[in-house]
DRENSEFI-947541 format. One line per field, with one value per residue (C-alpha): residue number from 1; x, y, z. Coordinates in Angstrom, 2 decimals, decimal comma, m for minus. Example, Ala and Ser with C-alpha at 12.3 -4.5 7.8 and 13.67 -1.06 7.14 Angstrom:
<sites>
num <- 1:2
c1 <- 12,30:13,67
c2 <- m4,50:m1,06
c3 <- 7,80:7,14
</sites>
This chain:
<sites>
num <- 1:2:3:4:5:6:7:8:9:10:11:12:13:14:15:16:17:18:19:20:21:22:23:24:25:26:27:28:29:30:31:32:33:34:35:36:37:38:39:40:41:42:43:44:45:46:47:48:49:50:51:52:53:54:55:56:57:58:59:60:61:62:63:64:65:66:67:68:69:70:71:72:73:74:75:76:77:78:79:80:81:82:83:84:85:86:87:88:89:90:91:92:93:94:95:96:97:98:99:100:101:102:103:104:105:106:107:108:109:110:111:112:113:114:115:116:117:118:119:120:121:122:123:124:125:126:127:128:129:130:131:132:133:134:135:136:137:138:139:140:141:142:143:144:145:146:147:148:149:150:151:152:153:154:155:156:157:158:159:160:161:162:163:164:165:166
c1 <- m0,64:1,68:2,69:2,48:6,20:5,69:3,04:5,04:8,23:5,95:4,22:7,52:8,70:5,14:5,90:9,51:8,99:5,32:5,91:8,88:7,00:3,91:6,05:7,57:4,20:2,84:5,91:5,13:1,39:0,65:m2,33:m2,75:m5,60:m3,49:m0,39:m2,44:m3,97:m0,92:1,08:m1,29:m1,26:2,23:2,11:m0,50:1,59:4,72:2,59:1,33:5,07:6,53:7,48:9,98:10,80:11,53:14,88:16,14:18,75:16,23:12,61:11,94:13,72:11,62:8,26:9,44:9,85:6,70:5,28:7,01:5,55:2,11:2,52:3,60:0,52:m1,60:m0,14:m0,75:m4,21:m5,23:m3,29:m5,16:m5,49:m4,53:m1,99:m3,89:m3,89:m3,14:m5,63:m5,97:m4,06:m6,63:m5,91:m5,29:m1,98:0,84:3,14:5,73:5,21:8,82:7,85:4,75:7,24:9,84:7,43:5,87:9,38:10,12:7,10:8,33:11,65:11,80:11,28:14,89:15,86:12,98:13,50:17,54:16,77:14,46:16,17:19,59:18,68:14,80:15,77:19,32:20,66:24,27:25,08:25,87:22,64:20,72:22,36:21,63:17,98:17,75:19,42:22,21:25,70:26,85:27,69:24,35:23,22:25,50:24,76:20,91:21,44:23,26:20,77:17,97:19,27:19,73:16,41:14,66:16,88:16,04:12,03:12,74:14,82:17,69:21,02:22,66:21,61:23,63:20,45:22,13:25,43:27,01
c2 <- m12,75:m15,71:m18,81:m22,26:m22,52:m19,53:m21,50:m24,50:m22,40:m20,40:m23,87:m25,12:m21,98:m21,96:m25,68:m24,85:m21,58:m21,59:m23,45:m21,43:m18,27:m19,40:m20,26:m16,75:m15,02:m16,85:m16,09:m12,42:m12,44:m15,09:m16,15:m19,08:m17,46:m14,40:m16,09:m17,95:m14,93:m12,89:m15,80:m16,27:m12,30:m12,51:m15,08:m13,46:m10,45:m12,70:m14,37:m10,88:m9,64:m13,33:m12,12:m9,75:m11,74:m14,89:m13,88:m12,59:m14,39:m14,82:m14,89:m16,13:m13,08:m10,80:m12,68:m12,70:m8,86:m8,55:m10,73:m8,94:m5,65:m7,10:m8,43:m5,03:m3,28:m5,47:m4,67:m1,14:m1,58:m3,52:m2,43:m3,56:m1,76:m4,90:m7,68:m10,02:m13,68:m15,64:m17,86:m21,54:m24,18:m27,38:m30,48:m32,25:m29,93:m30,79:m27,93:m28,27:m25,80:m24,59:m23,48:m21,40:m19,77:m18,87:m17,59:m15,42:m14,14:m13,55:m11,08:m9,01:m8,14:m4,97:m5,68:m5,96:m8,05:m10,50:m10,79:m11,35:m13,99:m15,70:m15,68:m16,85:m18,95:m20,05:m20,41:m21,48:m18,49:m17,57:m14,22:m12,83:m14,35:m12,54:m9,11:m9,37:m10,51:m7,38:m5,16:m4,34:m4,83:m7,88:m6,41:m5,02:m8,68:m9,81:m6,98:m7,78:m11,38:m10,63:m8,58:m10,44:m13,73:m12,08:m10,69:m14,06:m16,20:m13,81:m14,56:m18,22:m18,02:m19,65:m19,18:m19,12:m16,54:m18,39:m19,98:m20,89:m19,74:m19,73
c3 <- m27,98:m26,78:m28,65:m27,85:m27,23:m24,77:m22,93:m22,51:m21,56:m18,78:m17,69:m16,90:m15,27:m13,06:m11,93:m11,14:m9,10:m7,66:m4,47:m3,49:m4,24:m2,57:0,72:0,27:0,13:2,92:5,27:4,19:4,95:7,29:5,66:3,24:1,26:0,90:m0,05:m2,95:m4,28:m4,32:m5,73:m8,69:m9,15:m9,59:m12,16:m14,17:m14,41:m15,35:m18,09:m19,13:m19,51:m20,49:m23,67:m21,96:m18,72:m20,44:m21,61:m18,41:m16,53:m13,87:m14,61:m11,07:m9,51:m11,47:m10,36:m6,85:m6,62:m8,23:m5,64:m2,40:m3,88:m3,91:m0,37:0,53:m1,01:0,45:3,75:3,14:2,08:5,22:7,95:10,79:13,91:15,89:14,99:12,81:13,81:10,91:9,18:10,90:9,18:8,64:10,82:7,43:6,80:9,36:9,61:12,33:15,30:14,99:11,07:12,46:15,17:12,46:9,96:12,62:13,85:10,27:9,74:12,70:10,23:8,21:4,62:3,36:6,22:5,81:2,02:2,46:4,99:3,05:m0,21:1,39:4,20:3,34:m0,46:m0,31:m2,47:m2,39:m0,95:m4,56:m5,73:m2,98:m3,52:m7,30:m6,55:m4,16:m6,30:m3,11:m2,54:m1,18:2,16:2,55:2,31:5,11:7,23:6,53:7,42:10,67:12,10:10,96:12,55:15,53:15,79:14,81:17,11:19,93:19,14:18,85:22,12:20,56:21,90:18,99:16,35:13,22:11,73:8,51:6,81:3,30
</sites>
């Protein structure tokens, strides 16, 4: 059973990480409801293993990986025969059209490329941090970023494929 110190530490971790992880889930699923459910499930699993992952250099990386795996599992379970249209966003929530287009373009990327682009360009992680989080060499991250930026730029019809840099 977790003690009060663990709960306080976890609460801080949740407050500092939940928005970014929800954003990742939304980009991967295209659904606000699915993103919320999967993010909560990832944090539930983090809480269950908090005694172990609290001492990790990056408990957020562990939780992000769990969230990514949950998103993949949800894709496998719900593979639609036709492309699923993302849930409509309430009029009270203002999301610039280019954000929606970017999220749609990123969902078309293979998993490793999408994660590399999301971590590096979306969350501002360095190449080294992204490589560590993905468990791949830095050269692989650089390669995935180059390919994914070209694909996203083509989908957004941007002349310059360099969306971000280090």
